[in-house]
C-alpha positions as CSV (number, residue, x, y, z in Angstrom):
1,X,-3.6,23.4,103.5
2,X,-5.0,26.8,104.1
3,X,-8.5,27.7,102.8
4,X,-6.9,30.1,100.3
5,X,-4.7,27.4,98.6
6,X,-5.8,25.8,95.3
7,X,-5.5,22.0,95.8
8,X,-5.1,21.5,92.0
9,X,-2.3,24.1,91.9
10,X,-0.6,22.5,95.0
11,X,-0.7,19.0,93.3
12,X,0.7,20.5,90.1
13,X,3.6,22.1,92.0
14,X,4.2,18.8,93.9
15,X,4.4,16.8,90.6
16,X,6.7,19.4,89.0
17,X,9.0,19.3,92.1
18,X,9.0,15.5,92.0
19,X,9.9,15.5,88.3
20,X,12.8,18.0,89.0
21,X,14.1,15.7,91.7
22,X,14.2,12.7,89.3
23,X,17.8,12.7,88.2
24,X,19.3,10.2,85.8
25,X,21.1,8.2,88.6
26,X,18.0,8.1,90.8
27,X,15.8,7.0,87.8
28,X,18.1,4.0,87.1
29,X,17.7,2.8,90.7
30,X,13.9,3.3,90.5
31,X,13.8,1.3,87.2
32,X,15.7,-1.6,88.8
33,X,13.7,-1.3,92.0
34,X,16.9,-2.2,93.8
35,X,19.8,-0.6,95.7
36,X,21.9,-3.7,95.4
37,X,25.5,-3.7,93.9
38,X,24.4,-4.2,90.3
39,X,21.9,-1.4,90.5
40,X,24.4,0.9,92.1
41,X,26.9,0.0,89.4
42,X,24.5,0.9,86.5
43,X,23.4,4.0,88.3
44,X,27.1,5.1,88.7
45,X,27.9,4.2,85.1
46,X,25.0,6.3,83.8
47,X,26.1,9.2,86.0
48,X,29.6,9.0,84.3
49,X,28.0,9.0,80.9
50,X,26.0,12.1,81.9
51,X,29.2,13.8,83.0
52,X,30.9,13.1,79.7
53,X,27.8,14.6,78.0
54,X,28.0,17.7,80.1
55,X,31.6,18.3,79.3
56,X,31.1,17.7,75.6
57,X,28.0,20.0,75.5
58,X,30.0,22.7,77.3
59,X,32.8,22.6,74.7
60,X,30.3,22.5,71.8
61,X,28.5,25.5,73.1
62,X,31.7,27.5,73.0
63,X,33.4,25.9,70.0
64,X,33.3,28.9,67.7
65,X,35.0,31.0,70.3
66,X,37.8,28.6,71.2
67,X,41.1,27.8,69.4
68,X,41.6,24.2,68.2
69,X,38.0,23.3,68.8
70,X,36.8,23.1,65.1
71,X,38.2,21.6,62.0
72,X,40.4,18.6,61.3
73,X,43.4,17.3,63.3
74,X,45.1,16.0,60.1
75,X,45.0,12.4,61.3
76,X,43.0,9.5,59.9
77,X,41.3,7.0,62.2
78,X,41.1,3.2,61.9
79,X,38.1,3.6,59.7
80,X,40.1,5.6,57.2
81,X,38.2,8.8,58.0
82,X,39.7,12.2,58.7
83,X,39.6,13.0,62.4
84,X,37.8,16.1,63.6
85,X,39.3,18.0,66.6
86,X,35.9,17.5,68.4
87,X,36.1,13.7,67.7
88,X,39.4,13.6,69.4
89,X,38.3,15.8,72.3
90,X,35.1,13.8,72.9
91,X,36.9,10.5,72.8
92,X,39.4,11.7,75.4
93,X,36.5,13.0,77.6
94,X,35.0,9.5,77.8
95,X,38.4,7.9,78.6
96,X,39.1,10.5,81.3
97,X,35.6,10.2,82.9
98,X,35.7,6.4,83.0
99,X,39.2,6.2,84.3
100,X,37.7,7.6,87.5
101,X,34.7,5.3,87.6
102,X,36.4,2.2,89.1
103,X,33.9,0.1,87.2
104,X,34.9,0.1,83.6
105,X,37.9,-2.0,82.7
106,X,37.8,-1.4,79.0
107,X,36.5,1.2,76.5
108,X,36.1,0.7,72.7
109,X,35.2,3.4,70.2
110,X,35.4,3.9,66.5
111,X,38.3,6.4,67.1
112,X,40.6,3.7,68.5
113,X,41.9,0.7,66.6
114,X,41.9,-1.6,69.7
115,X,40.1,-1.3,73.1
116,X,41.5,1.1,75.7
117,X,42.3,-0.7,79.0
118,X,42.2,0.9,82.4
119,X,44.5,-1.5,84.4
120,X,43.7,0.1,87.8
121,X,40.0,-0.6,87.2
122,X,40.3,-4.1,85.8
123,X,40.6,-6.0,89.1
124,X,37.1,-5.0,90.1
125,X,35.7,-3.4,86.9
126,X,33.1,-5.7,85.4
127,X,31.9,-3.6,82.5
128,X,32.9,-2.5,79.0
129,X,31.8,0.8,77.4
130,X,31.4,0.9,73.7
131,X,30.7,4.3,72.2
132,X,30.8,6.8,69.3
133,X,32.1,9.9,70.9
134,X,30.7,12.4,68.3
135,X,28.3,11.1,65.7
136,X,27.8,13.5,62.8
137,X,31.0,15.4,63.4
138,X,30.8,16.9,59.9
139,X,28.0,19.1,61.4
140,X,30.1,20.5,64.2
141,X,31.8,23.2,62.1
142,X,28.4,24.6,60.9
143,X,26.7,24.4,64.3
144,X,24.2,21.7,63.5
145,X,23.0,18.8,65.7
146,X,25.5,16.1,66.7
147,X,25.3,13.3,69.3
148,X,27.1,10.6,71.2
149,X,26.1,7.0,71.2
150,X,26.9,4.5,74.0
151,X,26.5,0.9,75.0
152,X,27.3,-0.9,78.3
153,X,28.2,-4.6,78.2
154,X,29.2,-7.0,80.9
155,X,32.9,-7.9,80.9
156,X,33.2,-11.6,79.9
157,X,36.5,-13.4,80.0
158,X,40.0,-12.0,80.6
159,X,40.8,-11.0,77.0
160,X,44.5,-11.6,77.6
161,X,45.5,-10.3,74.1
162,X,43.5,-7.1,74.7
163,X,41.9,-7.3,71.3
164,X,38.2,-7.2,72.5
165,X,37.4,-10.6,70.9
166,X,34.9,-11.3,73.7
167,X,32.9,-8.2,72.6
168,X,32.0,-10.0,69.3
169,X,28.5,-10.8,70.5
170,X,25.0,-10.0,69.4
171,X,23.2,-6.9,70.5
172,X,21.0,-8.7,72.9
173,X,24.0,-8.9,75.3
174,X,23.9,-5.2,76.0
175,X,23.0,-4.2,79.5
176,X,22.2,-0.6,78.6
177,X,22.3,1.7,75.6
178,X,21.4,5.2,74.5
179,X,22.5,8.5,73.1
180,X,23.1,12.1,74.0
181,X,21.8,14.7,71.5
182,X,23.5,18.1,71.5
183,X,21.0,20.6,70.1
184,X,19.0,23.6,71.3
185,X,19.0,21.6,74.6
186,X,21.1,18.6,75.6
187,X,19.0,15.5,75.8
188,X,20.1,12.0,77.1
189,X,17.9,9.0,76.1
190,X,18.6,5.6,77.6
191,X,17.3,2.1,78.2
192,X,18.4,-0.6,80.6
193,X,15.9,-3.0,79.2
194,X,12.9,-1.5,81.0
195,X,11.6,1.0,78.4
196,X,13.1,4.2,77.0
197,X,13.4,7.4,78.9
198,X,14.6,10.9,78.1
199,X,16.4,13.4,80.3
200,X,17.1,17.1,79.5
201,X,20.1,18.9,80.9
202,X,19.1,21.7,83.2
203,X,22.1,24.1,83.1
204,X,20.9,25.9,86.2
205,X,21.1,22.6,88.2
206,X,23.9,20.9,86.2
207,X,21.7,17.8,86.2
208,X,19.9,15.7,83.6
209,X,16.3,15.8,84.7
210,X,13.6,13.4,83.6
211,X,11.5,14.9,80.7
212,X,9.9,11.9,79.0
213,X,9.2,8.5,80.5
214,X,8.3,5.2,78.8
215,X,8.6,6.6,75.3
216,X,6.7,4.6,72.6
217,X,7.6,5.0,69.0
218,X,4.4,5.2,66.7
219,X,3.8,2.0,64.8
220,X,3.8,4.1,61.6
221,X,5.2,7.6,60.9
222,X,5.5,10.0,58.0
223,X,9.3,10.5,58.0
224,X,11.7,8.6,55.9
225,X,15.3,9.6,56.5
226,X,18.0,8.5,54.0
227,X,20.8,10.1,52.0
228,X,19.2,10.0,48.5
229,X,22.4,11.3,47.0
230,X,23.4,7.6,47.0
231,X,20.2,6.5,45.1
232,X,22.1,5.0,42.1
233,X,24.5,3.2,44.4
234,X,21.7,1.2,46.2
235,X,20.2,-2.2,45.4
236,X,17.1,-2.2,43.3
237,X,14.9,-3.0,46.4
238,X,15.9,0.3,48.1
239,X,15.3,2.3,45.0
240,X,11.9,0.6,44.7
241,X,11.0,1.7,48.2
242,X,12.2,5.3,47.5
243,X,10.1,5.5,44.4
244,X,7.1,4.2,46.4
245,X,7.3,7.0,49.0
246,X,7.8,9.5,46.3
247,X,4.5,8.4,44.7
248,X,2.4,8.1,47.8
249,X,1.0,10.9,49.9
250,X,1.8,11.1,53.6
251,X,5.6,10.7,53.5
252,X,8.1,13.5,54.1
253,X,11.9,13.3,53.7
254,X,14.1,14.5,56.6
255,X,17.8,13.9,56.7
256,X,20.3,15.9,58.8
257,X,23.6,13.9,58.2
258,X,23.7,13.2,62.0
259,X,22.4,9.8,62.9
260,X,21.4,10.7,66.5
261,X,19.4,13.7,65.4
262,X,17.5,11.7,62.8
263,X,16.8,8.8,65.1
264,X,15.6,11.2,67.8
265,X,13.1,12.6,65.4
266,X,11.8,9.2,64.4
267,X,11.6,8.0,68.0
268,X,9.1,10.7,68.8
269,X,7.4,11.2,65.5
270,X,7.6,7.7,63.8
271,X,9.0,6.7,60.5
272,X,12.1,5.0,59.2
273,X,15.8,5.7,59.0
274,X,17.9,3.9,56.3
275,X,21.6,3.6,55.9
276,X,21.9,0.8,53.4
277,X,24.9,-0.7,51.7
278,X,26.1,0.7,48.4
279,X,28.1,-0.5,45.5
280,X,31.2,1.1,47.1
281,X,30.4,0.0,50.7
282,X,28.3,-3.1,50.6
283,X,27.8,-3.1,54.4
284,X,27.2,0.6,54.7
285,X,29.2,2.9,56.9
286,X,27.7,2.5,60.3
287,X,29.6,0.5,62.9
288,X,27.6,-2.3,64.5
289,X,29.0,-2.2,68.0
290,X,29.2,1.6,68.4
291,X,26.2,2.8,66.4
292,X,23.7,0.3,65.0
293,X,23.4,-2.2,67.9
294,X,22.9,0.5,70.6
295,X,20.3,2.3,68.6
296,X,18.6,-1.0,67.7
297,X,18.4,-1.9,71.4
298,X,16.9,1.5,72.2
299,X,14.3,1.5,69.4
300,X,13.2,-2.1,70.1
301,X,12.7,-1.1,73.7
302,X,10.4,1.7,72.5
303,X,8.3,-0.8,70.4
304,X,10.1,-0.2,67.1
305,X,12.1,-2.5,64.9
306,X,15.7,-2.5,63.6
307,X,16.9,-4.6,60.7
308,X,19.7,-5.1,58.2
309,X,16.9,-5.7,55.6
310,X,17.3,-9.4,55.8
311,X,18.0,-10.0,59.5
312,X,16.9,-8.6,62.9
313,X,19.8,-6.3,63.7
314,X,20.2,-7.4,67.4
315,X,20.8,-10.9,66.1
316,X,23.9,-9.9,64.1
317,X,27.2,-11.1,65.5
318,X,30.1,-8.9,64.4
319,X,33.1,-10.6,62.8
320,X,35.6,-8.0,64.1
321,X,35.6,-5.0,66.4
322,X,34.9,-2.4,63.8
323,X,32.4,-4.4,61.7
324,X,29.8,-2.4,59.8
325,X,26.2,-3.3,58.9
326,X,23.3,-1.8,56.9
327,X,20.7,-0.3,59.1
328,X,16.9,0.0,58.6
329,X,15.4,1.3,61.9
330,X,12.2,3.0,63.2
331,X,8.5,2.3,63.4
332,X,7.5,-1.3,63.1
333,X,5.3,-1.0,60.1
334,X,7.7,1.3,58.2
335,X,10.7,-1.0,58.7
336,X,8.5,-4.0,57.6
337,X,7.5,-2.1,54.5
338,X,11.2,-1.6,53.5
339,X,11.8,-5.3,54.2
340,X,8.9,-6.3,52.0
341,X,10.6,-4.6,49.0
342,X,13.8,-6.5,49.8
343,X,12.0,-9.8,50.1
344,X,10.2,-9.2,46.8
345,X,13.5,-8.5,44.9
346,X,15.1,-11.5,46.6
347,X,12.1,-13.7,45.4
348,X,12.4,-12.4,41.8
349,X,16.1,-13.1,41.9
350,X,15.6,-16.6,43.1
351,X,13.0,-17.3,40.4
352,X,15.5,-16.0,37.7
353,X,18.0,-18.6,38.9
354,X,15.6,-21.5,38.6
355,X,16.1,-23.1,35.1
356,X,13.1,-23.4,32.9
357,X,12.1,-26.8,31.7
């Protein structure tokens, strides 16, 4: 170092360069502290997910200028929901990207009734990818945040009927999970069971670069995120909680209609997101395998909690591929507060059932 160089400035440049060199695939290998076959597989899988994210982000950024990018296809998916053109495109992106991976034998998404098999990968492919290609697609046409959610599971069994029955396992069986948020910048957040880490897409490099490492969700936060338009469709316990936050200072409502965007806010700022069951849909609308379980895995890795209200969400075993579940997720104290209202209502109900002497 020459006498004219500022040592502090030199160290700062070195750290900035090191951060810029920390790509997603490199970070996975560092997390696993291994270059063995399993580590190489996970690194390659995350690289494929990143590629899907780049392709979807590119199309979203130009959607208003392209034909057949916005609006509905006219079809209805297995969930009985109208399919957006961007839903279909994003689903096809994930299929195309993972056909080339050589690692994934099977993909399952909420847009497909049964899993999609890649026969050429199955002799060596040891993994399944479960995903929601575009979450919050109602926001696409008005240029608001949307996201993709993903989960990687180990292939178990041969699944000769190709129905995905071996995927009906609890959320603890996930090898990795995360989401991609398409907003002012494109952000990928993931966990492989060793903390939660965020990467931002640098368009000039075409790479996801490490931006936040070992993210910890606050134990309590001010945000509660729920569609209060369903207030009169909820159980009494959820209405009790909502009245509580209305009466107490320090709470603020934030709800975007895109699950990934709301979860991203709560991950960094703390609080609670709720998607409870209603009179019309007792299990809510969120799919366990594609939405709730991956986000629960991520939030718990960040020190938060995810619950159905009566059960830890990662303990829930789905009864079928497209099973739904209520979701209460976020900061530890805030989720426990919601659970306390449910427990109190359950206690009152039980007491009412006990006959008086």
